[in-house]
N, C-alpha and C positions, 0 to 999 in steps of 0.2 A: 442488623449491624450497619452503621453509617459507612459511607464510602467517600473517598477522595478521588475526584476525577480531574486529571491534569491534562491540559492541552498546551503543546509547545509549537509555536509558529515562528519560523526563522527564514531569513534570506541566506542561502548557502551558495558559495561559489564552488563550482566543480569543473574539472577538466573534461572536455568533450572531444571524441573522435568519431567521425561519421563512418559507420561500417560500409557504406556504399561508395562514397567518393573519396574518403580519406582525409577530409577537412578536419583541422584541429583547432581548438580554441578553448576559451573559458566562458562559462555561462553562469548566470545568476538564477537560481531556482528557488521558488517559494516551497518550503517543506512544512508539513503538518504532522505532528505526532500526538497521539492520544493514549493515555494510560489510566489505570485505576489502581487504587490500593485499598484493601479492605472491602467491605460490602459483600453482597451475595456472590455465589459462584457464577450465576447467570450473568450478572453485571460484569464481572471480570472476564467472562468468556466473550461477551459482546465486544469489549474493547480490546481483548487480547487475541482473539481468534483461536481456532482449534489447534494451530500448529505450535502453540506454546503451552500446551496442556500440562506437561510435566512440571514446568516452573510454577504454574498457577496452583497446582495441588500442593506444592511445598512452599507456599508463600510465607516468608518469614517476616517478622516485624521490622527487620532492618532494611527492607526494600523501600525504595523511594519512588513515588509515582512520577515526580518531576524529572528525575534522572532517566527513568524508563521512557517517558514521553520524548525527551531529547534524543535518546537512542533511536526511537521509532521515527523521529523526524529525519534523522540522517538516512535511515533505510528508505523512507518515503522520497527523499531527494534523489536517491539512486533510481528508484522506480519511475519517478517523473522524468528524469533525464533519459531513461530508456524509451520514452514515448515522444521525445522532441523531434520535430522535423529539422533536418539539417538546414542551416541558413544558406549554404552554398548550393546544394542540389535540390533542396525543398522536398526531400523524401524522408520517410520514417524508416527505421530499421525493419528488416523483413519480418521479424518475429514480434513486432510491437504489439500486435493484437492477441498473440497467443498466450502470453503470461497472464493478462487480466482475465481471459476466458478460463484458463486453467485454475486460477485462484478461485473464481466463482464456482466452477464445477467441483473442485475439491471441497469447498465450503458446503455446497449443496449436498454432496455425497456424505460428508461427515454428519451434517444435520439430519439427513434421512436415516443414517445408521443409528444416531443417538435417539431419535424418535422411535425407531424400531426396537432398540434395546430397552427403552422405557415402557414398551408395550402399548404405545399410542398408535392408533391406526389413522394416519393422516395421508391423504392421497399424495403421490409423488409430485404431481403437478402443482399442488398448493404449496408444498415445501419449496419447490424450485422457484415458484413465483415470489415467495417471501424473501428467499435468499437473493434472488436477482434484484429485487427492489432495494434491499439493504446494501448488498455488496455493489450493485450497479451504481448506487449513489456515490460510494467511495471511489470507484474507478472513474466515474464521470468527473469527479473533482480533480483527480490526477490528470485527466486529459485536458481539463480547463486550465490547470496550472502549467501544463506542458505548452499550451498556446501562449502563455504569458511570460515564458522564459526570455530573458534578455541576454544578448550576446555581448560579452565584454571585449574579447579579442578573437579574431578568426584568421587563420591562414588557410587558403584553399588547398585542396588535395591535388595530387598530380593529375594533369589533364590527359585523357586517353589519346 
């Protein structure tokens, strides 16, 4: 079955508050969203992730890949903004590295469970390496976009 793969790239303005120093401002973030409509289940899974499994199983013909890609771009903008270094104190939020690692670990765990349920005997380290390569590329792209964020307005936080 042929598939439609949509990619949406947008410059999004978001309000920013530094959790460390309290600086507030507006930032312009480059967000990327990818989606697929139709095609094989494996293709939809690779673009949709395991966390949207229920929606993919009930995929109706009224869904629109471009609208879904735009929604994913908005979510990506929030994830990129969570990785940004504060322009005032030059620090990242304390949990900036935790969520990317948890996303990769969750994806690896679900991939291993899926392979186990399918009856395939793949070593855990091989599955983890493939997931780290694929997911690590996406997370590295977010960190690269976080370095390219531009500050539009900034008011420094209260000085200690």
